[in-house]
N, C-alpha and C positions, 0 to 999 in steps of 0.2 A: 139673429146674428146668426149667420152658417159660419162654423169656421169649419175648414177642411182639413181634418186630421189626418197629415198622411204617414205612412210608418218612416220611423227615425232612419233615414239615412245609413245603408251600414257600412263602417271602416273596413273591407277585409283585408286582413293580413295576409300577404305574399309568405310561401316556403322559402326562408333565403338558404337555409342548412340541409341543402341536398346533400347527400351521404355518397361519396365515392366509389364506385363498382371497384370491385375484387381486381388485380391484376390478370387473373389466371380466367378472367370473363370471355366468353368466346364474342367474337367483333360484332354480329351481328344484333343479337340479344340487349349488347351494350346499348349500340347505335338506338335500338328500338325503345329502349328503355330510358336512354338520356331524352329521345327527342317527346315522351310521354310527360318526361316532370319538365323539361322546357316549356311545353306548354299549358302545363297546370299551372306554373311559375308564372308563366305572362300572362295569364287569363285572370290570375289574380292581383297581379299588378295593375292589370287594367283597372278591374274592378276596384281598387284602392284609387286608382287616379278620379274615378267615375264618382264616389265618394267624395275625396276631396273637392272635387270640383263644385259638388252641388254646394260646400259651405260658402262659396260666393255665387252661388245662384246663377251658377252655369248650365244649366240644365241641359240645353239641348248636346254640348258635347261631352256634358257627362253621361245623355242616354247611348252617344254613339261608342263610348266606350264600355258601356255596360252590357249595349249587342253583340259587341265582340267576345267580351267576357262571359258571357253565358252562352255563346258558340264552341267556346275552348273547354269552359265548363258548364256542363249542359244539365248535369244535376248535382249541382252545386247550393243547397237552399237559400243561402245567403246572396250569392250570388241572383241567384233569381228574385227573392225579395227587393235586392235594389233595382235590380232592373225594371219592373213590376211599379216599386213607388215613384219612380223616374215616369213609366209612362202616364200614372196618375196626376205626377205636378203639371206634367204638361197637356193637362185634358184628352188623352189617350186612351178612354175606358177600356176597352174592349181585351188589346193587347195587353194590359195591364193587370185587369184582372185572369186573364187567360195565366201570365207567368206567377202572378201569386197564388192562383189555384196549383200550380206545378212544384211552389217551394212548400205548399202547404201538404202535399202527398209527401213529400220529402223529409219534413219536422212540422209534425204535428203538435209542436208543442211553444211554437214563436208565437207569442202573444201580438208582436209587432206587425205579421202577416193576417192575424186576423182583424186585427182594428185597420187594417190598410185597406181590406177586402170589404170591408163594413161602410168605410167611405167608399169606395169606388161605387157599393151597390146604392149607397144612399145616394149619389150624383145620377144614377140611373131611374135614379125614383122607385127602384126595388126596397120599400121600406121594411117589408118583412123579412128579407133576409139582411139586408144591413144589421135589424137587430138581432138576427140570430146570431151572425158574426162577432159583432159588439158584445155580447152576451158569454161566447164562448171564449173569447177574448179576454172578459173581466174576469169571467172563473179562474183563470191562469194568474194574470194582475189584476186585483181587484181593487187597489187603490192608484187607477190611472186617471186623474181629472178630467183628462182632453178625449178620453174613450165615453166616460160616464157624460158627459157635456153631449158627445155624439150620439149616444144612446137614447139621450135626453131627446134628442132632435129627431129621433128618429119615431119617437115613441107621439112624440107634439106632429109628425105627419099624422102619425095614423090615427088622431084623434082621441091617444090614452094619454089625458092631459094629466091627472093626479099624479101617473107613471113617472110622465115626463118631468113633472115639476120634483118628484123624489130624485130624480138622476142629479138634477142641474144642482138641487141641494145638496147631494154626496159631493159633488165636485166642489162645489163651495167650500165645504167643510175641510176638505182636502188641500185647498189653494184658495183660500180668503182673498185674495186679491183677481181673482178668476171675473172679471167683471162680466164678461159675454154668458154665461151662466146667470147671474144675477140678471142681465137686463132680460133674457128667456125667460127666465121666468116672469117677468113683468108681459112680456108676449102671450104667453097662455092666459096668463090672470086676465088680461084685455078681451079675450076673444071668449072667457067666461063670465064676462059683464062685470068684474071685478075690477071696475076702475081704478077707487084710489088704491088698493093693493097693487094694480101695475104701476101706480104714479111713485108708491113709495119704493119699489125695487130700482123703479130707472133712476129715481131720486140717489139709493143706494149705487148702484151703477157708476154714478157720474162723480159722488165721491170718493169711487177707487180711483177713476181716470178719467180725468173732467177734460180730457183731449179726443174723446171718443164722441163721433157725431151723431150717431144711432139712438143712444137714451135722450140726450138734449133734444131729440125731431120729435122723441116719442112725449118728451114732456111737455113739447111745447104744443103738440098735436092735442093734447088731454086738458093744458091750461086755453086753448082756445076754443076748446068745446065747450068748457065751465067758463065762459066771457071773462076771460082774464086775458084780455086782446092785445092791451102793449108788452107785458110780461111774455106772453105766445109768442109774438113777434121777434122780439130782441134775443128772446132763445132759441128759436128758430132758425133766425139768422145767423147768428152763431155758429149753430152745429152745421150750416150748410157753406159756408166760410171755410168749416174744418173740413165735408166732404160733399159734393154737391151732386152725388151721383145717387143722393137720396132724395131727391125729388124725383126720379123715374119711379113709378110704379112697379116696373118690371124689375129693379135692384130691391126694391121694399119686399114685394114677394122672394127674392131670393135670397134676402134675407130672413125669410120664417114670420114677416109679419102677415098678419091674419087678414081675411077681408074686410072686416068688421074694423080695423085697425087702418089698412088702406083707403076705404074709406073716407072715412075721417080726414085722414091726410092728404088727401086728393082737396077736401073742402078746403083745410088750413093752406096749400100749395096753392091754392087759386087766387088769394088774395093779393090784390095789386102789389103791395110792399113786397111782398115775397115773390111775386114774380120779376119785379123791377130790381130786387138784390140778385135772382140768379140771372138776368139779363146783364148785369155785372159781373156777377162772376166769369162768366162764358164770353169777355167779350164784346158783349150787345151782339152773340150769335143769336139767342133767345130772348125772340120777339114775345108780349104778352099771348099773340096767339099761338104761339109753340109750346106754353105752358102746359103743365098736367091738366087734363079735362078732369072736370067735377064730376 
């Protein structure tokens, strides 16, 4: 499971109580001061609108407002953090990182910016830098389950398996229903050759949330390899009905399934009953010849 942890979209509050200038103030300075204050107020209002739009997942509309807000308030770290997070949400990593790095220079104590940078560099597959930013954020806010999970993912991609498991475990200790962390402990254990340990973790993940496809499919893959064919096929079909994307090896890789588990998954997914189920789920668009290769 790769959960992209993005920065919490900041609700920026506008400056509404602007003091009126003294009556004796000269005309030109009065106009310049008023213009500056009006622009600042407008920028903050736009940022607030952008933050509100994100609550309704209107990310493109939110981004347009955040871009305008950043033009009006180029040195406001909260506005830049909001802008950067929206770029990341829309998959625009380079401008997102640029905005977040600038926010970082203006406010070095903002853990959310550090976590967002960690997420961005993870998506760029720069796992070392991702881990560094996540570690820096956790020094400020150590009890953040999502960031611990992301750091675990970075360690996992760096083959630092024991450290990855430690971060996942810390995340679960803080949030006992955090099934993705339990699931990913299973992914690491499987790559280490601890099949029974992995199976136990995936069953724990299902016990936390039985609506999730990923741990159920992983269980099915293990059971099939162990000769429990009927049970494996039943669980596997259930998982794929929940989310048929898990039949795609590329999607599995994106969700941090390792080489060993993907190889076993492809064997399972090539079974006729599973191929037929996938064809039905995809409206008969997926023929056996289009099924995942062995």
